[in-house]
N, C-alpha and C positions, 0 to 999 in steps of 0.2 A: 635291193641292192644287195651287194657280197657282204661278207663279214670284213670289217673294217681294223684295221690295228688301233684306232680310236673311236670310241663310241661316246655320245651325247645324248642325253635322256632327258626330258623335263616331265617332273611331276606338278601337275596343278591341283592343288588341295594338299594341306600339311596337317590335317587331322589325321585320325586313327587309321582311316584306309590309306591314306598317302604314307603315313608312318610305315604301314605293313608292308608297300612296295619297295620303300627305301631299305628297309631291313632285307628283304628277300633279294635284292639286286646285290647287296653286301655280302649276303650269304652264298650266293651261286658266283659271284666275282671270285670270293676267296677259295672256290674249289676247281675252278679252271684251270685245266691242263695247260692250256698255252695262255697265261694271262695278257690282257689288253688293257689299254688305258679306258678308263670310265670316267666320264664326268656326269654327275648328276645335278641339275639345277630343279630346286623345290621352291614354288612358287605359291604364295599364300599371303593377305596381308596380316595374318595373324601369325604368332609364332609355331613353330613347325613341334609337331607332337599332339599338343590340345588342340589347333586348329583355332576354329571360331567357338564351337560348343563347349568345350571342356577347359576353358580358360581358368588358370590356378586361382587369379583374383577375384574370381566371383563370390557370390554369397555363398557360406557354407549351409543355408538353410535349403540349397538346391540340391536334393539327393537323387542318387542313382535309382534306377528302377529294378536293379538287381544287386544282388548280395556281394562281399568282397570276393566269395570265392568263384564267382562266375566268370569275369572278362579278361582276357588277355589280347595283346597284339603281336605275341611271341608264338610261333607254330609249335606243337608239339608231336607232329607227326614225324615217327623216324625215317618214313620214306622220303621226307623232304630234305634239303641241303640243312645241316645244323647252324641253328643261329650262331652268330658271333658274340653276341652279348643280349641281356635283357631277359627277363623272365614273366610270368603271370603276374597280374595285380596282387593277387592274395601274397606270393612269395614274396614279391616288393616289400608289401605292407609290413610282413613279420620281419624281414630285413631291418627296415626303418625303426622299427621297435628295438631291436638288438645292437644296431650299429647305424644312427640316424645320419644323413646327409648334413654336411656343415651347412649347406645353401638352404636348408628348410627353414621357412618362416616360424616364428612362435605359434601361430596359429594352426600352421601345418604338423607341426610337433604335439601341439595338445590334441588335435583330432587324430593322429596315429596313434597316439598313446592308448587310447580307451577304444580302438577301433579292432573289432575282432572278425574272424571269418565269414560268420553269419550276420554281422551288422550290414546296413546299408550305408555306404560311403557317399559322401559328399560330391558333386561333379569336380569341385575345384581339387579335390586330392587327386582323383582320378586323372584330372589333367597335369596334376604333379608327377605322377606315374609316367604319363605319356611322354612327358617332358623329359624326365629321368632317362627313360629308354632312348630316346634319340640322342642325348649325350653319352649314354653309355656306348652308342653305336658310333658314334663320332671319335670315340676314344680307341677303336679297334678295325679301324679303316683298312682294308687289303691294301697292300702295296698296287699303286698305279690307279688307285681310284680316289676322286676328289669330290666335294660336295659344295655346292655353293646355294645360299638361302637368299630369296628375293621378297622381302616384305611388301609387296604391293600386287595387285590385281593383275591376272592374266586377262587382257582385253581380245585378243583374238590369236587364232592359230590359222596359220595357210601354209599350204605346198610350196616347197622351194627345194626344187631339183629332187633329189632322192629322198628328202628329207622335210622338214618342216621350219617355218620361223615361228616364235611366240611372242607377240606382242605384249609389251608391259604397259601398264598405265604411268603417263607422264614422259612416255619416249623410250625408245630403245626396244630392241629385239633380243631374242634368243636364237641361234641357230642349233638345232638339233636334229638328230636321227629318228628319234622316236617320240610321241608325247602320252603321257598316261591321265586320264581325266579321272580324278580321284575329288569330285566336286562338293560332296556331302550335301548339306542343307544350302541350298541357293536362295535367293529372294524371288518372289513370285507376285504376280499380279494379283490384284484381290477381283473375286468375281463380283457380278453385277450389284447385287444386294450390298456387298461390303463397299462398293465404289459410291452407292446412294448413301449409305451411312456416312462416309467419311466425307462426302460433298456436303450432307446436309449439316454434319457437325461444323464444318468451315463456315458455312452462310449463318448459322446461329449461334456461333459461339460456344459450343459444346466440345468436349474431349472424348475422342474417339480413339483406341488403340487398336491397331489392326494386328492380325497374326505376326506373332514375332517368337525368335529366341527369346526366352525369358530374362536372360542375364543382359539383353539389349534394351529392355523397357526402363523408362525412367520412372519406377513407382512412386517416388517422393512428388510427382505432379498429380498425382490423385488426391482430393481434398479429405480432410479428417472429419468425421461427423457427418458426412453426405452419402446418399445411397451412391453404390457404384454397380453397374449392371456388368455381371461377368458371364459369357456364353462359354459353354463347354465345359464338362466336368470330368475331362481325362486328365492326364500327368501334368499337364501344364496349368490347370485348375489350381492343383495343389501349390504349385512353385508361386502363383499369384496370391493363395490364401496365406502362405507363410510370410511373404514380404509386406502384407496388409497387416498381419498381426505380430507375430513373434519379430518381424523385422521392423516394426514401430515400438517395440518395448513391452509387448505384452506378453504373459507369461502362462504356461500351463502348469497346474499344480497338481501333482498325485494325490488323490484323496481317498487312495486305498481301493475301493472298488471302481474307481472311475477317475476321470479326469475333470478337473474344472479350470477355467479360464480366468484370468485377471486381467481384464484390459488395461491399457496404458493411457486410455482416453483418447489416443491420436488415430484410432481406426476409424475407417469409413464404416457403413453398412453395407456389407456385400451381400448382394442378391444374386443368387448363382441359378443358372439354366442351363439344360442340356435338354436332347431329344427324349432321354430315357427318364431326365426329371432326377436322376441319383447318379453318383459318382462311380467310376470303375470300382468292381469288387476288389477288396484288399488280399493283399498275397497270404497264404498260409504259412504256419511257423513250421519250417520244414528244416531237416538237416543238409539237405541238398537243393539242387535245383528241381530235381523232380520227386515227387513222393516214391519213397522205396516199396510202400505197398501196393502201388499200381503197377500192373504189367500190360501191355497192351496185347490182346489175343487174336484180335481181329484184324486191326490195321497193322500189317506186320510186312518186314521184308518179304517174306515168301507170298503173302497175297498179293504184293506187287509185282515179283517176278511171274506170278501165274497170269496176270494180265498181259504181260510181255510174251511169254511163252505161247499166248493164245493169240497173239497179234492184236492186241485191244487196245485202243488208246483210251484209258478212261474218262469218263466224265465225273465231275465233282458231286453234283447231287445224285446221279444214278448209281455210282460205284463205289467212290471211296467216302463219303459221307456217312452211307449206311453201316459201314464198317466201324468207322469211329464212334458213331452213335450207339454201336453195341458196346463197345467198350466202354464209353461213358456210363451206360446202363449198369454194366457189370460192375465198374469202380464204385457206382454209388450203393447200389444193392449189397455187395459183399461186405463193404464197410459198413452200411447199416447193420447187418447181421452181426459182425464182428463187434463193433461198438456198443450197440443199443440191442442187449440180447433178447429182450422183452417186445422188441418191435414186432416180430415176425413169430407166430407161436412154433411152427415146424421148420426151422431154418435149413436142416438138410434137405426135406422135400421140396422146399422153395428153390432153394440155389440148384437142385437138379432139373428141375421143371424150368428154371429160366435158362439154365446151359442149354438144354433142349431147344427152347423157343429161340434162344439166340444165334444158334449154330445155323449157318447158310445151308439149306435142304434142297438139292436139285430136282429132288421128285416131288416136292410140293408146291401147289399152287397158290397156299393160304400166305398172305402178306406177313412177313415176320413181326412187324408192328403189331398186328391183330394177336398174333399167338403171345406175345409178351404181354398186351393188356389182358388175355384171360387168365395168365398166370397170376399178374398182378390182383387181378379181382378177387380171386380165390385166396391169396396169402397175404396182401398188404393191405392195411386199413388207408383210405384216403391221404390222411394227413402225414403218412409217411412215405407216399409217392413222390417221386422226382417230376418236377415241372422243368424241364431243361430250358425251353425256351423263355420262362418265366422267370429264370434265375437273373437273364440279363435285362428284363423290363419288371422290376419288382412292384412298379405301381401300375401297371397295365390292367385295365378293367376296374380300376377305382376313381371315385370323384371325390372331391373334397369341399365341405360348405364354406371354409376359411383357409386363408395360408396359414393361420395358425394350426389349423387341423393337418395341411400338409407339411408343416415343419416339425410337429411331432411324429408323423408317420415316418419321415427321412431320418430323423433321429433314432427311431427304433430300428429300421434298417441297419443304420450305420453300426449301432450297438451290437445289433445281433451277428452282423458279418464278422465284427472285431471278435466276437466271441467264439464263431467258428474258426476263424484264423487261428485263434490260441490253441483250439483242439487240434489243429493240425492233422495230421494222419487218423485220428478218431474220428473226423467229421465226414459223412458222407457227401454233403454237398460240395466240400473242398476237394474230396478225392473224386468226384465226378469232374470238377474243374480240373484237377491234376491229371486226369486222363485225356482230356481236350489238350491241355500243355504237351503233355507227351506226343500226343497225335499231331500237334501242330510241328513239331521236328522232324516227325516223319514225313509229312505232307511238303515241307520245305523241299526235301528231295525229290518226291514223287512227282511235283509239279513244276519242277525247274525245266528251262529249256525245250518248253513245248512238250510237257510230259502229260499234260490233259488237253481236251479241246479248246479251242479259242471261245465257243459260246458258254463251255462251264466255267471257265475262268473270269468271264464277264458277269455272267448271271449269278454263280454261284459262289466262288471262292471269294472274289472281290465284290460281289453284288450283296452277298449277305453275311458269309461266313466270316469274313474278315473282322467287322465291326462287331458282330457278337462274341468271338473267341477273346479280342482285344478287351471287350467289357468285363470279361470272366477272368482272364488269365493274364491280363498285362497291367492290373494294378498297382498301386502304391503299398507300401508298408503298412501292417494294420495299424500302428501308430497313426496315421493319418487320418484313418475312418474314426477313431477315438478322439483324435485332435478337433476335426470337424463337428463331430456331435457335441464336444465341449462348447464352441464357438457358436453353434446354434442354441444351445440352451441358454448362454450368455447373453444373446441377443445380437450378436456381431455378425451372423449369417443366417439368410434366410433363403427360400427357393422359391421358384418361379412356378415349377410343376412340368409335367411331359408335354411334350409336342408345342413348345413355346412358339409364339408369334414376335417377331419384334419390328417395330417401326418407329418413327419420329412425329411427335406430336408437334408441329410447327406453330400452333398458336402459345402452347404452353412451354414451348423451346425445351423439350424433353425427348430423351429416347425412351421407350416404353416397351413392355413385354406383357403378354398374357397367355396363361396356360388354359385349353377348352375345358379340362378337368378340374378347375379350380374356380369357385364362385368368388365374385369380388371384382373391383376396379383394376385395371393394369397396374404394374409396379412402373415407375418413373424414375428417372436418373438424368442427371446432366453429364455423366460419365459412363462409358461402356468400354470394357474391355473384352477383346476376342482371345479366349484363353486356349488358343488352338496353335499348332506349328504351320508355317507356311506351307500352302500346299505344294506337294513332290509331285508337279507334272511339268513334263518338259516343256510343252507346248504353252504353259503358263508362266513361263520362267521371266524373271526380270534381271538375268544375268547378260551382260554384253557379251562375254566370251560364247555362252550357247547360243544366243539370240545371233549372232555372226557363223556360227557353225551351222545353224538352222538355215540362214538366208543364203550362203553359200553352197548349200546341198551336201555338206560334208557328212551330215548326221540327218537323220529323221526319226520322228516319233513311229512307234510300232502301231500299225493298224492291227485290230483283230475282228475275226468276222462273228455276228451274234448268230442265234439260232435261225433270226429271219433272213440272215444273209447279207445283212448290211454291215458296213465297215464302222467299227468304233475305234477311236482314237485311244490308246493306252497311255498310262502316266509314264512310260519309261522311253528310252531310246529304243529302236531298232538295232540289235547287234547278231554278229555271228560268232558262236562259240567255237572253240576253246584256243586260246584267250579270247575275251570278249572284245571284238572290234566292231565298230559302228557301220551300219549299213548306210550308205550315201542314197542320195535323192533320186538317183538313177539305177539303184539296185545294186549296185557294187559294193564290195567289201573294201574301207578304207584301211590299207594295212598300215602300220606304223603308229597306228592311234588307238589306244586301248582305254576300255571303260571299267571302272570298279565302283562298286557303292550305290548309292540311292539311285542312279540314273539306269540301274540295271532292275529296276522295279517291274518290267514287262516281261523280263527273264527269269527273274526270281523271285519268289515271295518272301517278304520279311527281310527286307535286304538293310532295314534300319538298325537293327539288332546287332550288337557287338559279337565278335567271337567268343566261344566258350572253351573256357579252360577244362582240361580232363580233371575229373574229380575221381579220386581212387574211391573203388567200389561201386562208383554210379554208372548209368547208363551212357553210351557213347554214340551219338548219332552224327552220321554223314555231314548234316548240314550245320553241325556245331562250329566247325573251324573252316565251312566253305570259302568265307572272304579270305582267309589265309591260304587256301590252296589258290583261289583265283590269283592272289597276289604273286605267289609263286610262279604261275603260268605266265603272267605278263613278266615276270623277271627274265625268265628263261628265253621268252621270245626277244625281248629287247636285246639280251647279249648275242642272241644268234643272228640277227640282222646284219 
């Protein structure tokens, strides 16, 4: 349709992504040469800004996975329309310490008073920032712009002439010209194993907690003093751990060299399980988001440009991972030489030989990994060598005569990991992980929008690298590792072991779990918690809106081809860039309907991570504020229709 004198747009989803679209619409409306009337409908059952995940009223034991200096919903790219209001979270935090908002609660004031730039904020206080940003924006509406909020579900979106109708739960609809799907975390159907566990729990009177946003879980329903099986030891695990310990009145005591835990007597016995048998590695203590001592030498923008200039669509395992692998090795060994001078007798000769072995040689037929191994054999004793894959699976190759032996091994791992985190840039292992972390930022740009082959996306990037790098670089604050070690020593937490198998003992009326690497009988409990986020797969969604869009053929999941030529359904929607518009079942592009956020997981990688604020003196990667640029493109397209 041509440009009208009045534009109506619906943003479905009022969390950070929806807030970014709202902010960008206002920014562009303010600079239009010929202002038009614009009405924005924001539809979400949760308040605008925090949305579902970042509710300000949730427990302050739920921490963010990034420090205060990291996140923002306000772009800092001077090439974009200037923001009308708002700032980064860190600037907002500092402002509240000087001139706190009158509406802040006592709990919010208390947290903000002690919150520093390098601290990990609660999700609740980040939600307050998001809500404050929306309030600031509403106070700066350009002339002719109005905003309406509908705290309900959008149940359907259908074509209506040149625009759309958005159906609301409880009746009524909104006629609009454009619709933005910023759905965020949506309900998901359980997989076959989870459905069986849930069904068995219903029949046997057991308690089963399926994957959920942690703030939605009724933790009080888990009995004190009884075993509870917790599957998953990623970030959701630490949320569960906090609620079932500190959340029940227990206290961590600083004993000088370590933490002790003082139980309240109301804790359950937490029996934790994951494929690796250990939690994610903790983050290193750094001054910024990326280690300043690590610079990528191989996975660089220049390397990516060489692929493009040669007309090569890179594969992950063949082309991109070897470059990042080199960077990781160099980060480890250069840090080893710097921080542990006695580890390598002739450090200059070693680094020169390593540099030569790592450098790609077009004239050589020798595998570079073999050349590196030859250099290490001469210069580095085995105990100082990097076992990169072993970092993510620290219990691999080990078996245990008892669960007590396993528990002791996990505690040793946790304390060693926390010690390394405290060393920060002086720990070789953490700097190897730092290279992976930097590389992930480069990869996000490299692989977006079909930047690598389908088969390498399926088998390489998502097949093994994603879980590998998340287990190393997406972990909790180091404090969480110390706390978990204290809980294990206090007998509040125990572990199942690697490669656990879960089942239901119907005769005993219990959930059970057993590891093939730990001797002894299975552990058993009447309660089981899935410490996992709901699956982010559009084809497995339990959202009435997304199911309707799929059923009506307005959207479709993206299919990717494996190396064998078999189509595989990916996790996200099939979309056409830019801006991102869904591809319909018949292959046409659905104009006037836009997608932002998690449902772009088949076009972008790492869609769940917030936009990154610019850090003075730190590196700036194109992927850092990608989601804000996506929102900007959507806003421009909406206003141009």
